[in-house]
N, C-alpha and C positions, 0 to 999 in steps of 0.2 A: 506430513506437516498438517494436513487437514484433521487427522485423528488427534494429534496433540493439541490443536486449537480447540477442538470440541471438548477434549478432556479437561482443558483449563477454563472452559466456559467462554472462550473467545472464538468467534468465527472469522475465517480469513477470506471467505468468498462473500463479501458484503456489498460490492458495487451495485448489483441489480436491485438492492433493497434500500439504499440510502435515501432516495427521494421519498418513498413511502414512510420511512421511519421519521424523517424530518416533519412531514405533514402530520403524522400521528402524534408527534410531540407538540404540535400547535403552530408550527411555522406555516406561513401563508405565502402564496405566490412563489413557490419553490420552482426554480428553473434548473433543469438537468442539462448539462453540457458534457459532451465527450471531447477530450482534447488529446492531442498527440504530445507525448513527452519524449524528447530525445534522450538517449543515453550515450554518453561519450562525446568527444569533441569533433565529430565528423561533419556537422552541418556547416554550410558556408555562411549562414546567418549568424552574426555576432551574438545576438541574444540567445538564440537556440544553442549555440556552442557553449556559452557560459552555463546555461541551465543544464545542458547535457553533462558537463564536467561535474557539476554539483550532484546531479542525480546518480552518476556513476559512483562517485565517492560515497553517497548515502547507501547505495546498494552494496558496494564492496565492504564497507565497514559495519553497517547496521543490520542488514538482513541475515548474514551468517550468524552473528551473535544472538540475534532474536530467535532464529530457528533452533540453534543449539540449546538455548535456555528452555524452550518449549519441549524439545525432545528429552532433555535431561530431567526436567521437573515433572513432566506429565506422562512420559512413556518409559521412563527408567532406562533410557538408552545411554 
């Protein structure tokens, strides 16, 4: 997956670089926060449960298609 991202000019491992890129683009007072994102309806907290359900749906439907497209277009798989 990382190879196909690089071949398409897109990087997938961007988390550690986002703050610096925003500052380089001219944003000021950039605050970096690490958050926990639940996946699935396992949490007892109602808000976390709802977010987890939506995150699971996003992962199940979106990531597979996104990855397949990168591999087909950029790696010829």
